[in-house]
C-alpha positions as a Markdown table, in Angstrom:
| # | Residue | x | y | z |
|---|---|---|---|---|
| 1 | Met | 167.8 | 65.5 | 102.4 |
| 2 | Ala | 166.6 | 66.2 | 99.2 |
| 3 | Asp | 165.5 | 63.3 | 96.4 |
| 4 | Asp | 168.7 | 61.7 | 94.8 |
| 5 | Gln | 167.0 | 62.3 | 91.2 |
| 6 | Phe | 165.9 | 65.9 | 92.0 |
| 7 | Ile | 169.3 | 66.9 | 93.6 |
| 8 | Arg | 171.3 | 65.4 | 90.5 |
| 9 | Gly | 170.0 | 67.5 | 88.3 |
| 10 | Ala | 171.4 | 70.5 | 90.4 |
| 11 | Gly | 174.3 | 68.5 | 91.6 |
| 12 | Met | 176.0 | 70.0 | 88.3 |
| 13 | Leu | 175.5 | 73.4 | 89.3 |
| 14 | Ala | 176.2 | 72.9 | 93.1 |
| 15 | Val | 179.8 | 71.4 | 92.0 |
| 16 | Leu | 180.7 | 74.3 | 89.6 |
| 17 | Lys | 179.4 | 76.8 | 92.4 |
| 18 | Val | 181.7 | 75.0 | 95.0 |
| 19 | Leu | 184.8 | 75.4 | 92.2 |
| 20 | Glu | 183.8 | 79.1 | 91.9 |
| 21 | Ser | 186.1 | 79.6 | 94.6 |
| 22 | Gly | 189.4 | 77.8 | 93.8 |
| 23 | Glu | 190.2 | 74.5 | 92.8 |
| 24 | Leu | 190.0 | 71.4 | 95.4 |
| 25 | Tyr | 190.1 | 67.6 | 95.0 |
| 26 | Gly | 186.9 | 65.2 | 94.9 |
| 27 | Tyr | 186.8 | 64.6 | 98.5 |
| 28 | Ala | 186.8 | 68.1 | 99.6 |
| 29 | Ile | 184.1 | 69.0 | 97.0 |
| 30 | Val | 181.9 | 66.0 | 98.5 |
| 31 | Glu | 182.6 | 67.7 | 101.5 |
| 32 | Ala | 182.1 | 71.2 | 100.9 |
| 33 | Leu | 178.3 | 70.0 | 99.2 |
| 34 | Ala | 177.9 | 67.9 | 102.5 |
| 35 | Lys | 178.1 | 71.2 | 104.6 |
| 36 | Thr | 175.6 | 73.0 | 103.5 |
| 37 | Arg | 172.3 | 74.2 | 105.0 |
| 38 | Gly | 170.0 | 71.3 | 105.8 |
| 39 | Asn | 172.4 | 68.7 | 104.2 |
| 40 | Ala | 170.2 | 68.5 | 101.3 |
| 41 | Leu | 173.3 | 68.9 | 98.5 |
| 42 | His | 175.5 | 65.3 | 100.7 |
| 43 | Leu | 176.2 | 63.8 | 97.5 |
| 44 | Gly | 178.2 | 60.6 | 98.0 |
| 45 | Gln | 181.5 | 60.0 | 96.0 |
| 46 | Ser | 179.7 | 57.5 | 94.0 |
| 47 | Thr | 178.1 | 60.3 | 92.3 |
| 48 | Ile | 180.4 | 63.1 | 92.5 |
| 49 | Tyr | 183.0 | 61.1 | 90.6 |
| 50 | Pro | 181.4 | 60.3 | 87.9 |
| 51 | Met | 179.8 | 63.6 | 87.5 |
| 52 | Leu | 183.1 | 65.4 | 87.4 |
| 53 | Tyr | 184.5 | 63.1 | 84.8 |
| 54 | Asn | 181.3 | 64.5 | 83.1 |
| 55 | Leu | 182.1 | 67.5 | 83.7 |
| 56 | Glu | 185.7 | 67.0 | 82.8 |
| 57 | Ala | 184.6 | 65.2 | 79.4 |
| 58 | Lys | 182.3 | 68.4 | 78.4 |
| 59 | Arg | 185.3 | 70.4 | 79.5 |
| 60 | Leu | 183.9 | 72.6 | 82.2 |
| 61 | Ile | 186.5 | 71.6 | 84.3 |
| 62 | Lys | 189.9 | 70.4 | 83.8 |
| 63 | Ser | 191.9 | 68.2 | 86.6 |
| 64 | Arg | 195.6 | 67.9 | 87.4 |
| 65 | Trp | 197.3 | 65.2 | 90.1 |
| 66 | Glu | 199.5 | 66.1 | 92.7 |
| 67 | Glu | 201.4 | 64.2 | 95.1 |
| 68 | Ser | 200.6 | 65.4 | 98.8 |
| 69 | Gly | 201.7 | 62.7 | 101.4 |
| 70 | Ala | 201.4 | 59.0 | 101.3 |
| 71 | Arg | 198.6 | 59.7 | 98.1 |
| 72 | Ala | 198.3 | 61.5 | 94.8 |
| 73 | Arg | 195.2 | 63.8 | 94.7 |
| 74 | Lys | 193.3 | 64.7 | 91.7 |
| 75 | Tyr | 192.7 | 68.5 | 92.5 |
| 76 | Tyr | 189.7 | 70.2 | 89.7 |
| 77 | Ala | 189.0 | 73.7 | 88.7 |
| 78 | Leu | 186.9 | 75.1 | 86.5 |
| 79 | Thr | 187.5 | 76.2 | 83.0 |
| 80 | Lys | 186.7 | 79.4 | 81.1 |
| 81 | Ala | 183.9 | 77.3 | 79.8 |
| 82 | Gly | 182.9 | 75.9 | 83.3 |
| 83 | Lys | 183.0 | 80.0 | 84.3 |
| 84 | Thr | 180.7 | 81.0 | 81.2 |
| 85 | Arg | 178.4 | 77.6 | 82.0 |
| 86 | Leu | 178.1 | 78.5 | 85.7 |
| 87 | Ser | 177.4 | 82.2 | 84.8 |
| 88 | Gln | 174.4 | 81.0 | 82.5 |
| 89 | Asp | 173.0 | 78.3 | 84.8 |
| 90 | Thr | 173.0 | 80.6 | 87.7 |
| 91 | Glu | 170.6 | 83.1 | 86.0 |
| 92 | Gln | 168.7 | 79.9 | 84.9 |
| 93 | Trp | 168.5 | 79.0 | 88.7 |
| 94 | Arg | 167.4 | 82.2 | 89.6 |
| 95 | Asp | 164.5 | 82.6 | 87.3 |
| 96 | Ile | 163.2 | 78.7 | 88.0 |
| 97 | Thr | 163.6 | 80.0 | 91.4 |
| 98 | Ile | 161.6 | 83.2 | 90.9 |
| 99 | Ala | 158.6 | 81.4 | 88.6 |
| 100 | Met | 159.0 | 78.9 | 92.2 |
| 101 | Ala | 158.2 | 81.6 | 94.1 |
| 102 | Ser | 155.3 | 83.0 | 92.0 |
| 103 | Leu | 153.5 | 79.4 | 92.5 |
| 104 | Gly | 153.6 | 79.7 | 96.3 |
| 105 | Leu | 156.8 | 77.7 | 96.9 |
| 106 | Glu | 158.6 | 80.8 | 98.6 |
| 107 | Met | 161.9 | 80.3 | 100.3 |
| 108 | Ser | 161.7 | 80.1 | 103.9 |
| 109 | Ser | 164.9 | 82.0 | 104.7 |
| 110 | Pro | 166.0 | 85.3 | 103.5 |
| 111 | Thr | 170.0 | 84.7 | 103.1 |
| 112 | Leu | 168.2 | 82.2 | 100.6 |
| 113 | Ser | 166.0 | 84.7 | 98.1 |
| 114 | Pro | 166.3 | 84.5 | 94.7 |
| 115 | Cys | 167.3 | 88.0 | 93.7 |
């Protein structure tokens, strides 16, 4: 598993990417990240929820409450600004990945290639 401080830097991008496919409630976001290859993006609720509040304060995501069964759930979705930010950050991530590969830190899996 990746170091907490390292992964927090990539956490915002990961959350935006998960929300790209549609709205999810907080715990579903935690679960989606936990299911990534190698479990490297497993961020606990104590990390995800403050991140979601921060993303919402920056207007990159929006939320709504929905009653479902015995309890209400807060669903999150990308805003237009969030989609723009995701696109920009994805491009920066690719640039960083390419630069790291040029230093010899190549990815071992062909499905994770930077391009």
